[in-house]
N, C-alpha and C positions, 0 to 999 in steps of 0.2 A: 542440469534441469531441476526446478524446484518441485516436490511432490507435495509436500504438506508442510505447513507452518502452524503451530499452536502455541498460544500465549494464554498465560493466567496471572492475574493480579497485577496488570500492567496498564497505568493511565485509565483510560476508559473502560478497560476490561477486567471485571473482576472474577468472575467464573472462567472456565476453560473455554476458550474459541478457537476454532480452526479454519484456515484457508487451506482446502484440500483441493489439490489439482489432479487428482488421479481420475481420469474419464469414467463417466457413468455410461449407462446403456443406452444414452442418448444417440440417435442415429444421424442426426444431421451434422454436414461438415466432417464427417468421419475420416477423410481422406488427409486432414491436418494433423490428426493425433500422432504422436511419437510412440514408436513401440519400444519397449524396456527389454534389452536383451537378457536373456536368462529367465524371463517371467512369461508364462505361456498366454496370460490374458491382459497383463498390466499396461494400461497405456496413460500418457500424459497429454493434457490439453497445453496448447502452445500460446493460449493469452488468457487473461483474466481481467475482468472489468469489476471494480467495487463502487458501487452507487449507495447513495445515502444523503441525507440532510446535512446541514452545517453542524459540527459538534457532534456525531453521531459515532464517530470512532475511526473514520477512513484514515486520517493522519496518524492517529494513534498507532494502527496496524504498520503503517510505514516506518514511523519512529522505531517500533519494535526491530524490525529487521534491521534497520541502520545501527540500532544499539548492539545487537547481537554480531553484527558483522565486524564493528569497531573493536568489541571485546574480543573476537577472535584474532583480529589482525594485529592488535597491539595492547589492548587492555589498558588499564588506568596506571599511573605512576605507582611504584610500590608504597604501601602503606596509605594510600588514599582510598577514600570511599568509592564504592560502586554507586554511580549515579542513577540506580534505578528509581523508578517513581511508580509506586503501587497505587492501587484504586482508594481514593481518599475519601469516599463518602461512605464506607463501612470502617468503624474502628477497628474491629478485627483484622482487616486487611492490610491495614496499615503498618502492622507489625508481622505479617506473613511474609513468608519467601514468595519471590517472583518465579515464574517458570517460562523457558523457552524449549520448545522442543521441534526441529527442523529435520525433515527428511530430503534428500537431495540424490542427484545422480550425477556421478563425475567419472570419467575415465572407465565407464562400462560398469561401475559399482554402485549401488544403493547403499548411502550411508544415514544414520539417524543418530543426531546429536541431541541429548537432552541435557540441560544446565537449569539447575535450582540456585538461586542466589538471594542474599540479603545484602544490605547496604555495606557490611564489614567482609563479606566472604562469599566464596564460592562453594555453597554447601554440598552440592552433588553434581559430579559431571560422568555422563555415560555416553560412550560411543560405541555403536554397533553396526553390522553389516545386515542388511536385510535380503533374504534369499525366498526362491519361490516355495510356497507349501513346507516351509522348514523353519524351526525357531531361529530367531536373530543371533547371530554370532557375536558375542561380546568383545570388542577389541579392548578396552579398558574401562574400569568403573572406579571412580575416584570420590572419595569423601574427605571430609576435613582430616580425618584420623588415619586414612590409609588408602591404598591403592591396589587394585587387582588387575592384573594384564593377561593377555592371551599369549602363552609361549609359542603358540603356531603363528604369531602374527609379528611379533618382533624377535629379532636375532639375539637379543640380548635383554632378558626382561629384569635382571638384577640391575643394569644401568637405568632401566624405565623406573623403577622403584626409588633410585637415587635421586633422578630428575624431579619424580614427585615430591619427595622430601624436601627439595629445594625449591619447590614453586611456590610463590608467595599466596597466601589466602586469597587475594582478590585478583588472581590471574588464573585462566585456564591453564591445565597441564597440557593440552593441546598446542597452545601458543608458547609456553616455555619450552616444550620438547622440540618444535620446528627450531626454535632460535638456537637449540643446542644440537641441531644437524641430525635429528631421527628424521630419516627420510621415509620411512613407513607413512609417517603422518602427514607428509607434505602434499599430497594430493587433494586431502580435506582442506588443509590451509590455503592452498592456492585457488580452491574453488570459492572460498568466501572473499579472498583478496583480488581475484581476476575475474571471476565469472560472474559473482553476485555485484551488480551494480545499481546503485542507488541515484535516482535524478529528482532533486527535490524541487520545491516550487520556485524558490530563489537560485537555484542553480545557474551559475554563470558559464562562460564558454571556455573556461580554462582546457577543459578536455579537447579542445580542437589543437592544441599544442602537439599532442603525441601524435596526431595524424597530419600534420602539417608538412612532414617531410616526404609523404607520399604523394607522388607525382598525379597519381589519378584522384586525389581527393577534392580539391577545389573545382577541378571539372565536374565531378559527381554531384557536389553541391550545387553549382550552377544549373545543371540539367534537372535537377529535382525543384529548385526554386522556379524554374520556367514551367515546369510540368504542373506545379501547384498554384501557377495563376497569381504569383506575388508582384508581378510586373518587374522582377529582378532578371535581366538577360545573363548576367556574368557576376561572380565573385572573385575578386584579385587580391593578390598581395602587394602593396603598393611601398616600394622602398622608402626609408625614411633614417636620418642619422640616428644611431644607437643610443646617443647622449640625449635624444629628446623624448625617449620612452620614460614614462612617469614612475620610475622606480630609483632608489638611492644609487648613485654609482657604485659604491661597495659592492652592492648586490649584483650587479652585473660582473664586476671584477672577480667575485667568488665564482659565479657561473662560469665565467669564462676560464678559469683557473681549473675548475674541475673537469672541464670538457677539452681541455688542453690538446689531450691525446686522442680525442674521439672525432669522428667525422660524422656531419649531419645531425648533431644533438640538437634539440629545441626545446625552447620553454616559451610559455603563453603569459602575456599580461594584460590585464584589463584595468581600464578606468573607469570609475563608477559614476552614475547618474543617480538622481533621486528618484529613481524608478525600479522596477523589476529587474532589469537588463542592463548590461555594460554599456557605457558610452563609447569606448574605443576598445578594439582587439588588436594587440600588438603580438608578433611573433619575432623571437629572436633566435638566431641560428648560431651555432659554432662550429667552424670548421677547422680544427688543428690549430685553435688561438685565434682565428680571424671572427670577427664579430658581424653580422649582419642583422638588419631589423627591417622588419615590414609591418604595416598596419592594414588591417582588412578594409577593403572598399567594395562597394556594389556599382553595377553599371545598368542604367536603363537605358533604352532605346527612345530617342527622340523623334519627332514627327519627320525629320528627312533622313531617318534611317542610322544616325550616327549614334554611338554609344556615349552616355554623359557619366561621369564618375560621381557617387554619393557617398558622403560619410554615413557609419553606421546610425548615427543621431538622427539622420533624416528619413530612416526606415520606421515602418510601424512596430508597435510592440509585438504583433503576430509575426512580421517577418524576422526579428530579432529573436523570437522564441523559436521559430523555426531553425535559425542559425546554431542557435544552442543545442538542439536536438538532432542536428545533422550526424554526429559521430554516432549516435545511436542507430540512426536511420541506415547509416554507411555499413554497420554490422548487421542490422536486423535484415536488410534486403539482399543478404547474399555476398557480401564481399568476401567472406570465407565460409562455405557451407559447413564445415566442420566445427566451427565455433560453439561453445558451450556457454555463451552470455546470457545471464537473465537479467533483464532491465526492469526495476521496479520504479515507476513513474508517478509522482504524487501530482494529481490534476493535469494529466495529458493533455485535455481539451484547453488549459488557460491560454487565453489570449488566441485561440484559434477558431476558426468556423466550424460548425459541426460536419459540414461535408468534408472539410478539409482534414478533420481528425478521423473520420470514418474511412477516408480514402488511405490514411495511413495504416490503420488497422487491418482494412482490406488488402493492401499490397503487400503487408508483412504476412497475412494468413495463406496468401497465394503463393509464398515460398515454402510453405511448411507441408511436410510428409511425414513417413513413418521413421525415417532416419535423422529427421532434424532435431537438433538440441539447443535450439535457441528460443527463448521465451519473452514476451512483453505482458507484464502485469502493471496494472494502473489504476488509480482511483480518478473518479469523474464525477461531475456535477451535470454532464451533458446526458439528458434523458433521451436524446434521439439516437443514442447508441445502443439502446436496449431493444435490438432489432435482432430476431432471428435469422433474417437473412444475411446477416453480417457475423453474429458469432452463435454459438451453442450455448443452451440454457446452463449447462454445467460449467459455463465460462463467465456467469453472471452471479454476483453476489450482492448482498444487501447489507449495510450496518444500520442498525436500528438502536436507539437510547430509549431505555425504559423510563418508567417514572421515578424509579430509584436512582437514576444516572447511569446505569450499569448499561454498556453497550454488547451488541450481540451481532456476530458474522452469520448470515443465513445464505445458503445457496438456493438459488432460484428451484433446482431439481428437488429441494426438500419440501416444495409445496406441493401438497397431494391435488389432482385433478388439473395440473397445468399442461394443456395440450399443446403439441408442436405448433398448431396453428393459432395459438391463442395471441392477441394483440398485447404484449407484454407492457407497453408504454401505457396503454389505457388501463390496465390491470392495475399498473404501479400508482397511477395518479388517483385511481378510485380507491387506494389505500389498501388493496388486495396483499400486497406484500409488507406494508409497513414500511419504515424508513422514509417517510416524508415529513416536512415541517409541519409541526401544529402550530399555525400562525394563529395570531388573535386577531378578531374581528374589528377589534376596537384600535387597531395600530395607528397611532398619531390623532386619535380623537380625544377631545376634552371628556375628562372623568369628572 
Protein backbone atom coordinates (compact mmCIF):
# COMPACT_ATOMS: atom_id res chain seq x y z
CA UNK A 1 0.00 0.00 0.00
CA UNK A 2 1.07 3.56 -0.67
CA UNK A 3 1.26 5.62 2.53
CA UNK A 4 2.82 8.84 1.25
CA UNK A 5 4.34 10.28 -1.90
CA UNK A 6 6.23 13.58 -1.80
CA UNK A 7 7.68 15.48 -4.75
CA UNK A 8 9.68 18.66 -5.12
CA UNK A 9 10.83 20.51 -8.24
CA UNK A 10 8.96 18.29 -10.69
CA UNK A 11 6.96 19.77 -13.58
CA UNK A 12 4.13 21.86 -12.08
CA UNK A 13 5.38 21.38 -8.50
CA UNK A 14 8.13 23.75 -7.40
CA UNK A 15 7.98 23.37 -3.65
CA UNK A 16 7.54 20.19 -1.61
CA UNK A 17 4.06 18.68 -1.98
CA UNK A 18 2.68 15.43 -0.59
CA UNK A 19 -0.08 12.95 -1.30
CA UNK A 20 -0.51 11.65 2.24
CA UNK A 21 -2.71 8.54 2.53
CA UNK A 22 -2.40 7.96 6.26
CA UNK A 23 -5.90 8.17 7.71
CA UNK A 24 -6.83 11.12 9.89
CA UNK A 25 -9.34 11.16 12.75
CA UNK A 26 -12.16 11.34 10.23
CA UNK A 27 -14.90 9.00 11.45
CA UNK A 28 -16.92 8.34 8.31
CA UNK A 29 -16.42 5.01 6.52
CA UNK A 30 -13.92 3.89 9.15
CA UNK A 31 -14.59 0.23 8.34
CA UNK A 32 -12.74 0.61 5.03
CA UNK A 33 -9.40 1.64 6.58
CA UNK A 34 -6.43 -0.72 6.45
CA UNK A 35 -4.71 -1.43 9.76
CA UNK A 36 -0.91 -1.56 9.53
CA UNK A 37 0.61 -4.44 11.50
CA UNK A 38 3.21 -3.38 14.03
CA UNK A 39 1.72 0.10 14.45
CA UNK A 40 -0.76 0.80 17.22
CA UNK A 41 -2.71 3.57 15.54
CA UNK A 42 -1.53 3.80 11.92
CA UNK A 43 -4.24 3.22 9.34
CA UNK A 44 -4.29 3.87 5.61
CA UNK A 45 -7.11 4.96 3.32
CA UNK A 46 -7.89 2.54 0.47
CA UNK A 47 -8.82 5.24 -2.04
CA UNK A 48 -7.85 8.77 -3.03
CA UNK A 49 -9.42 11.17 -5.51
CA UNK A 50 -7.43 14.13 -6.85
CA UNK A 51 -9.61 16.94 -8.20
CA UNK A 52 -8.59 20.18 -9.88
CA UNK A 53 -8.90 22.32 -12.96
CA UNK A 54 -7.08 21.66 -16.21
CA UNK A 55 -3.31 22.20 -15.96
CA UNK A 56 -3.54 22.27 -12.15
CA UNK A 57 -0.99 19.48 -11.63
CA UNK A 58 -3.06 16.27 -11.51
CA UNK A 59 -1.28 14.61 -14.41
CA UNK A 60 2.10 15.92 -13.21
CA UNK A 61 1.54 13.96 -10.01
CA UNK A 62 0.64 10.83 -12.00
CA UNK A 63 3.73 11.25 -14.19
CA UNK A 64 5.98 11.67 -11.15
CA UNK A 65 4.92 8.26 -9.83
CA UNK A 66 5.34 6.77 -13.30
CA UNK A 67 8.86 8.22 -13.58
CA UNK A 68 9.92 6.88 -10.19
CA UNK A 69 8.47 3.44 -10.93
CA UNK A 70 10.36 3.25 -14.22
CA UNK A 71 13.53 4.50 -12.54
CA UNK A 72 13.35 1.66 -10.00
CA UNK A 73 12.42 -1.07 -12.47
CA UNK A 74 15.07 -0.40 -15.10
CA UNK A 75 16.43 3.13 -15.18
CA UNK A 76 17.97 4.80 -18.24
CA UNK A 77 20.68 3.38 -20.44
CA UNK A 78 24.17 3.68 -18.96
CA UNK A 79 25.47 7.17 -19.63
CA UNK A 80 22.09 8.52 -20.74
CA UNK A 81 20.68 11.58 -18.98
CA UNK A 82 17.87 11.27 -16.48
CA UNK A 83 14.81 12.75 -18.14
CA UNK A 84 13.65 14.75 -15.14
CA UNK A 85 11.50 17.80 -15.77
CA UNK A 86 12.05 20.52 -13.16
CA UNK A 87 9.74 23.45 -12.53
CA UNK A 88 10.59 25.84 -15.38
CA UNK A 89 8.99 29.07 -14.20
CA UNK A 90 11.65 29.71 -11.56
CA UNK A 91 15.23 30.14 -12.88
CA UNK A 92 16.63 28.79 -9.60
CA UNK A 93 14.56 25.61 -9.85
CA UNK A 94 15.80 24.73 -13.35
CA UNK A 95 19.26 23.90 -12.01
CA UNK A 96 18.13 22.50 -8.65
CA UNK A 97 17.71 18.81 -7.83
CA UNK A 98 14.39 16.97 -8.02
CA UNK A 99 13.13 15.04 -5.01
CA UNK A 100 10.99 11.90 -4.83
CA UNK A 101 10.10 10.55 -1.39
CA UNK A 102 7.80 7.53 -1.17
CA UNK A 103 6.59 5.50 1.82
CA UNK A 104 4.85 2.18 1.21
CA UNK A 105 3.87 -1.10 2.84
CA UNK A 106 4.80 -4.48 1.41
CA UNK A 107 5.02 -7.91 3.01
CA UNK A 108 4.17 -6.41 6.40
CA UNK A 109 7.04 -3.89 6.41
CA UNK A 110 6.84 -0.13 5.90
CA UNK A 111 9.67 1.22 3.73
CA UNK A 112 10.66 4.75 2.81
CA UNK A 113 12.72 5.46 -0.32
CA UNK A 114 14.14 8.96 -0.80
CA UNK A 115 15.75 9.89 -4.10
CA UNK A 116 17.37 13.20 -5.03
CA UNK A 117 18.52 13.51 -8.63
CA UNK A 118 19.85 15.86 -11.27
CA UNK A 119 19.79 15.32 -15.05
CA UNK A 120 23.16 13.56 -14.94
CA UNK A 121 23.16 11.59 -11.70
CA UNK A 122 21.42 10.18 -8.66
CA UNK A 123 22.67 12.65 -6.07
CA UNK A 124 21.37 10.78 -3.02
CA UNK A 125 19.39 7.61 -2.34
CA UNK A 126 18.20 6.48 1.08
CA UNK A 127 16.16 3.39 1.95
CA UNK A 128 14.84 3.00 5.49
CA UNK A 129 12.35 0.93 7.46
CA UNK A 130 9.76 2.77 9.55
CA UNK A 131 8.77 1.42 12.97
CA UNK A 132 6.15 2.46 15.50
CA UNK A 133 7.46 5.14 17.91
CA UNK A 134 11.06 4.40 16.97
CA UNK A 135 13.69 6.04 14.81
CA UNK A 136 13.71 4.78 11.20
CA UNK A 137 16.18 1.99 10.57
CA UNK A 138 18.47 2.95 7.70
CA UNK A 139 18.93 0.04 5.27
CA UNK A 140 21.41 1.95 3.12
CA UNK A 141 22.35 5.52 2.29
CA UNK A 142 24.14 6.26 -0.95
CA UNK A 143 25.56 9.45 -2.41
CA UNK A 144 27.76 10.01 -5.42
CA UNK A 145 30.86 9.41 -3.33
CA UNK A 146 30.02 6.50 -1.05
CA UNK A 147 27.44 4.19 0.50
CA UNK A 148 26.63 3.24 4.07
CA UNK A 149 24.83 -0.06 4.56
CA UNK A 150 23.27 -1.70 7.59
CA UNK A 151 25.28 -4.79 8.60
CA UNK A 152 22.19 -6.16 10.33
CA UNK A 153 20.17 -6.05 7.09
CA UNK A 154 22.65 -7.47 4.59
CA UNK A 155 24.55 -10.73 4.90
CA UNK A 156 27.62 -9.29 3.20
CA UNK A 157 28.03 -5.53 3.51
CA UNK A 158 31.40 -5.65 1.69
CA UNK A 159 29.59 -7.04 -1.36
CA UNK A 160 27.06 -4.20 -1.10
CA UNK A 161 29.86 -1.64 -1.21
CA UNK A 162 31.35 -3.41 -4.22
CA UNK A 163 27.97 -3.31 -6.02
CA UNK A 164 27.58 0.36 -5.09
CA UNK A 165 30.99 1.18 -6.56
CA UNK A 166 29.88 -0.44 -9.82
CA UNK A 167 26.50 1.28 -9.96
CA UNK A 168 26.32 3.88 -12.77
CA UNK A 169 25.64 7.40 -11.56
CA UNK A 170 22.33 7.52 -13.43
CA UNK A 171 21.02 4.25 -11.89
CA UNK A 172 19.61 3.51 -8.46
CA UNK A 173 21.64 1.26 -6.19
CA UNK A 174 18.35 -0.55 -5.48
CA UNK A 175 17.97 -1.45 -9.15
CA UNK A 176 21.56 -2.47 -9.68
CA UNK A 177 21.65 -4.58 -6.51
CA UNK A 178 18.50 -6.53 -7.42
CA UNK A 179 19.92 -7.16 -10.90
CA UNK A 180 22.91 -8.73 -9.14
CA UNK A 181 20.72 -11.03 -7.06
CA UNK A 182 20.68 -9.15 -3.77
CA UNK A 183 17.67 -10.92 -2.31
CA UNK A 184 17.27 -8.58 0.66
CA UNK A 185 16.11 -5.77 -1.65
CA UNK A 186 13.85 -7.88 -3.87
CA UNK A 187 10.60 -7.13 -1.93
CA UNK A 188 11.08 -3.38 -2.46
CA UNK A 189 11.81 -3.80 -6.16
CA UNK A 190 8.89 -6.20 -6.58
CA UNK A 191 6.46 -3.72 -5.02
CA UNK A 192 7.36 -1.13 -7.66
CA UNK A 193 7.31 -3.67 -10.47
CA UNK A 194 4.26 -5.77 -9.63
CA UNK A 195 2.15 -3.89 -7.08
CA UNK A 196 2.35 -0.26 -8.24
CA UNK A 197 0.28 -0.19 -11.44
CA UNK A 198 -0.13 2.94 -13.55
CA UNK A 199 -3.20 3.30 -15.80
CA UNK A 200 -2.83 6.32 -18.07
CA UNK A 201 -5.43 8.20 -20.08
CA UNK A 202 -4.41 6.47 -23.31
CA UNK A 203 -3.78 3.04 -21.77
CA UNK A 204 -4.68 0.32 -24.21
CA UNK A 205 -5.94 -3.16 -23.41
CA UNK A 206 -2.63 -5.01 -23.61
CA UNK A 207 -2.99 -5.97 -19.96
CA UNK A 208 -5.89 -8.22 -20.91
CA UNK A 209 -3.35 -10.63 -22.39
CA UNK A 210 -2.03 -11.80 -19.04
CA UNK A 211 -5.58 -12.50 -17.85
CA UNK A 212 -6.80 -14.27 -20.96
CA UNK A 213 -5.65 -17.76 -20.00
CA UNK A 214 -7.72 -17.52 -16.82
CA UNK A 215 -10.96 -19.37 -17.50
CA UNK A 216 -12.86 -17.13 -15.10
CA UNK A 217 -11.84 -13.79 -16.63
CA UNK A 218 -14.10 -13.33 -19.68
CA UNK A 219 -17.17 -14.61 -17.79
CA UNK A 220 -16.30 -12.06 -15.10
CA UNK A 221 -16.03 -9.29 -17.72
CA UNK A 222 -19.38 -10.29 -19.22
CA UNK A 223 -21.10 -10.23 -15.84
CA UNK A 224 -19.67 -6.81 -14.89
CA UNK A 225 -20.65 -5.26 -18.24
CA UNK A 226 -24.22 -6.51 -17.80
CA UNK A 227 -24.34 -5.04 -14.30
CA UNK A 228 -23.06 -1.69 -15.57
CA UNK A 229 -25.84 -1.39 -18.16
CA UNK A 230 -23.62 -1.29 -21.26
CA UNK A 231 -26.01 -3.37 -23.36
CA UNK A 232 -23.29 -6.01 -23.73
CA UNK A 233 -24.46 -9.48 -22.79
CA UNK A 234 -21.23 -11.36 -23.32
CA UNK A 235 -17.57 -10.92 -24.25
CA UNK A 236 -16.00 -13.76 -26.20
CA UNK A 237 -12.83 -14.74 -28.00
CA UNK A 238 -13.53 -15.49 -31.67
CA UNK A 239 -11.00 -17.85 -33.31
CA UNK A 240 -9.07 -16.36 -36.23
CA UNK A 241 -6.16 -17.35 -38.45
CA UNK A 242 -2.92 -16.34 -36.61
CA UNK A 243 -1.58 -15.05 -39.92
CA UNK A 244 -4.26 -12.35 -40.03
CA UNK A 245 -3.18 -10.82 -36.72
CA UNK A 246 -1.67 -7.39 -37.56
CA UNK A 247 1.92 -8.07 -36.53
CA UNK A 248 4.91 -8.95 -38.73
CA UNK A 249 5.27 -12.72 -39.18
CA UNK A 250 8.74 -12.74 -37.62
CA UNK A 251 7.26 -11.42 -34.36
CA UNK A 252 4.92 -14.39 -34.16
CA UNK A 253 7.78 -16.73 -35.00
CA UNK A 254 9.98 -15.29 -32.26
CA UNK A 255 7.16 -15.46 -29.71
CA UNK A 256 6.33 -19.02 -30.75
CA UNK A 257 9.96 -20.06 -30.42
CA UNK A 258 10.24 -18.51 -26.96
CA UNK A 259 7.06 -20.25 -25.82
CA UNK A 260 7.85 -23.63 -27.42
CA UNK A 261 8.36 -25.34 -24.08
CA UNK A 262 5.54 -23.64 -22.21
CA UNK A 263 1.84 -24.32 -22.00
CA UNK A 264 -0.74 -21.55 -21.95
CA UNK A 265 1.62 -18.64 -22.67
CA UNK A 266 -0.31 -15.69 -24.05
CA UNK A 267 0.30 -12.29 -25.62
CA UNK A 268 -2.11 -9.54 -26.59
CA UNK A 269 -2.02 -7.46 -29.76
CA UNK A 270 -4.06 -4.35 -30.54
CA UNK A 271 -4.78 -2.59 -33.81
CA UNK A 272 -5.14 1.15 -33.47
CA UNK A 273 -7.95 3.51 -34.36
CA UNK A 274 -7.71 7.32 -34.60
CA UNK A 275 -9.14 7.76 -31.10
CA UNK A 276 -8.29 6.88 -27.52
CA UNK A 277 -8.85 3.15 -27.66
CA UNK A 278 -7.85 0.14 -29.71
CA UNK A 279 -9.78 -0.87 -32.79
CA UNK A 280 -9.28 -4.60 -32.36
CA UNK A 281 -7.95 -6.79 -29.58
CA UNK A 282 -6.28 -10.10 -30.41
CA UNK A 283 -5.09 -12.85 -28.09
CA UNK A 284 -2.36 -15.18 -29.27
CA UNK A 285 -1.75 -18.31 -27.21
CA UNK A 286 1.10 -20.79 -27.51
CA UNK A 287 0.79 -24.36 -26.37
CA UNK A 288 4.06 -26.25 -26.85
CA UNK A 289 4.66 -24.83 -30.30
CA UNK A 290 1.04 -24.60 -31.44
CA UNK A 291 -0.21 -21.09 -32.15
CA UNK A 292 -3.85 -20.13 -31.67
CA UNK A 293 -5.35 -16.70 -32.13
CA UNK A 294 -8.65 -15.13 -31.15
CA UNK A 295 -10.04 -11.63 -31.33
CA UNK A 296 -12.25 -10.01 -28.77
CA UNK A 297 -15.91 -9.71 -29.69
CA UNK A 298 -19.01 -8.53 -27.84
CA UNK A 299 -22.53 -9.91 -28.01
CA UNK A 300 -25.80 -8.02 -27.64
CA UNK A 301 -29.27 -9.46 -27.23
CA UNK A 302 -31.63 -8.88 -30.16
CA UNK A 303 -35.39 -8.29 -29.93
CA UNK A 304 -36.06 -12.01 -30.37
CA UNK A 305 -33.61 -12.95 -27.61
CA UNK A 306 -30.78 -14.23 -29.81
CA UNK A 307 -27.23 -12.99 -29.34
CA UNK A 308 -25.71 -10.83 -32.11
CA UNK A 309 -21.92 -10.54 -32.36
CA UNK A 310 -20.32 -7.07 -32.66
CA UNK A 311 -16.75 -5.94 -33.42
CA UNK A 312 -15.12 -3.70 -30.82
CA UNK A 313 -15.25 -0.74 -33.21
CA UNK A 314 -19.04 -0.83 -32.93
CA UNK A 315 -18.92 -0.27 -29.18
CA UNK A 316 -19.02 3.15 -27.56
CA UNK A 317 -15.90 4.83 -26.17
CA UNK A 318 -17.28 4.23 -22.70
CA UNK A 319 -17.68 0.49 -23.25
CA UNK A 320 -14.18 0.22 -24.68
CA UNK A 321 -12.84 2.24 -21.75
CA UNK A 322 -14.51 -0.23 -19.39
CA UNK A 323 -12.93 -3.13 -21.24
CA UNK A 324 -9.52 -1.52 -20.78
CA UNK A 325 -10.20 -1.17 -17.03
CA UNK A 326 -11.49 -4.72 -16.52
CA UNK A 327 -8.15 -6.27 -15.45
CA UNK A 328 -7.96 -3.60 -12.73
CA UNK A 329 -11.55 -4.22 -11.61
CA UNK A 330 -10.92 -7.97 -11.62
CA UNK A 331 -8.16 -7.45 -9.06
CA UNK A 332 -9.79 -4.68 -7.02
CA UNK A 333 -13.08 -6.48 -6.52
CA UNK A 334 -11.46 -9.38 -4.78
CA UNK A 335 -10.22 -12.01 -7.22
CA UNK A 336 -7.38 -12.36 -4.68
CA UNK A 337 -8.10 -10.75 -1.29
CA UNK A 338 -4.41 -10.91 -0.30
CA UNK A 339 -3.13 -8.91 -3.28
CA UNK A 340 -1.12 -5.75 -2.60
CA UNK A 341 -1.98 -4.03 -5.88
CA UNK A 342 -2.02 -0.23 -5.93
CA UNK A 343 -3.70 1.19 -9.03
CA UNK A 344 -3.01 4.82 -9.97
CA UNK A 345 -5.49 5.92 -12.66
CA UNK A 346 -5.26 9.20 -14.54
CA UNK A 347 -8.82 10.43 -15.26
CA UNK A 348 -10.75 7.43 -14.02
CA UNK A 349 -13.98 9.07 -15.19
CA UNK A 350 -12.85 9.47 -18.80
CA UNK A 351 -15.72 8.47 -21.15
CA UNK A 352 -17.73 7.14 -18.20
CA UNK A 353 -21.03 8.37 -16.77
CA UNK A 354 -20.82 9.84 -13.26
CA UNK A 355 -23.08 7.15 -11.81
CA UNK A 356 -21.00 4.41 -13.39
CA UNK A 357 -17.74 5.82 -12.01
CA UNK A 358 -19.30 6.22 -8.58
CA UNK A 359 -20.52 2.60 -8.74
CA UNK A 360 -16.98 1.39 -9.43
CA UNK A 361 -15.63 3.30 -6.43
CA UNK A 362 -18.49 2.25 -4.17
CA UNK A 363 -18.13 -1.42 -5.16
CA UNK A 364 -14.40 -1.36 -4.50
CA UNK A 365 -14.74 0.33 -1.11
CA UNK A 366 -17.35 -2.27 -0.12
CA UNK A 367 -14.58 -4.91 -0.33
CA UNK A 368 -12.15 -2.99 1.90
CA UNK A 369 -11.51 -3.66 5.58
CA UNK A 370 -8.71 -3.61 8.13
CA UNK A 371 -6.84 -6.46 6.42
CA UNK A 372 -7.17 -5.20 2.84
CA UNK A 373 -4.01 -4.21 0.99
CA UNK A 374 -5.52 -2.98 -2.28
CA UNK A 375 -5.77 0.70 -3.23
CA UNK A 376 -7.42 2.78 -5.95
CA UNK A 377 -5.99 6.27 -6.44
CA UNK A 378 -7.20 8.43 -9.29
CA UNK A 379 -7.42 11.89 -10.78
CA UNK A 380 -10.79 13.13 -11.95
CA UNK A 381 -12.76 16.07 -13.35
CA UNK A 382 -16.05 14.57 -12.16
CA UNK A 383 -17.23 16.84 -9.35
CA UNK A 384 -20.19 14.59 -8.55
CA UNK A 385 -17.66 12.20 -6.99
CA UNK A 386 -16.93 14.83 -4.32
CA UNK A 387 -19.49 13.21 -2.06
CA UNK A 388 -19.02 12.30 1.61
CA UNK A 389 -21.57 9.53 1.23
CA UNK A 390 -19.09 7.88 -1.16
CA UNK A 391 -15.65 8.74 0.20
CA UNK A 392 -14.00 10.16 3.31
CA UNK A 393 -12.76 13.75 3.38
CA UNK A 394 -9.18 12.51 3.92
CA UNK A 395 -9.52 10.57 0.64
CA UNK A 396 -10.12 13.78 -1.31
CA UNK A 397 -7.38 16.10 -2.59
CA UNK A 398 -7.38 19.34 -4.59
CA UNK A 399 -4.61 20.46 -6.94
CA UNK A 400 -4.45 24.21 -7.39
CA UNK A 401 -2.22 26.36 -9.59
CA UNK A 402 -1.12 29.71 -8.17
CA UNK A 403 -0.60 32.99 -10.04
CA UNK A 404 3.12 32.14 -10.29
CA UNK A 405 2.33 28.84 -12.05
CA UNK A 406 3.16 26.62 -9.06
CA UNK A 407 0.84 23.73 -8.23
CA UNK A 408 -0.11 22.67 -4.73
CA UNK A 409 -1.76 19.51 -3.37
CA UNK A 410 -4.28 20.20 -0.61
CA UNK A 411 -6.11 17.55 1.39
CA UNK A 412 -9.70 18.44 2.19
CA UNK A 413 -9.11 17.72 5.89
CA UNK A 414 -6.52 20.56 5.85
CA UNK A 415 -9.34 23.10 5.55
CA UNK A 416 -10.51 24.44 8.89
CA UNK A 417 -14.18 24.35 9.79
CA UNK A 418 -15.10 21.75 7.17
CA UNK A 419 -17.89 19.77 8.84
CA UNK A 420 -18.77 16.16 8.04
CA UNK A 421 -22.23 17.29 6.91
CA UNK A 422 -20.95 20.04 4.61
CA UNK A 423 -21.98 19.99 0.94
CA UNK A 424 -18.49 19.58 -0.51
CA UNK A 425 -19.53 20.11 -4.13
CA UNK A 426 -21.26 23.39 -3.32
CA UNK A 427 -18.25 24.54 -1.32
CA UNK A 428 -15.89 23.63 -4.15
CA UNK A 429 -17.95 25.43 -6.79
CA UNK A 430 -18.14 28.48 -4.51
CA UNK A 431 -14.33 28.60 -4.52
CA UNK A 432 -14.02 27.51 -0.88
CA UNK A 433 -11.19 25.08 -1.70
CA UNK A 434 -9.63 26.72 -4.75
CA UNK A 435 -8.69 24.41 -7.60
CA UNK A 436 -11.42 25.74 -9.91
CA UNK A 437 -10.67 27.16 -13.38
CA UNK A 438 -10.55 30.96 -13.49
CA UNK A 439 -12.44 31.38 -16.77
CA UNK A 440 -12.56 34.65 -18.64
CA UNK A 441 -15.99 36.29 -18.89
CA UNK A 442 -15.10 37.39 -22.43
CA UNK A 443 -14.34 33.96 -23.85
CA UNK A 444 -14.92 34.12 -27.61
CA UNK A 445 -16.15 37.74 -27.52
CA UNK A 446 -14.82 40.47 -29.78
CA UNK A 447 -12.17 42.64 -28.18
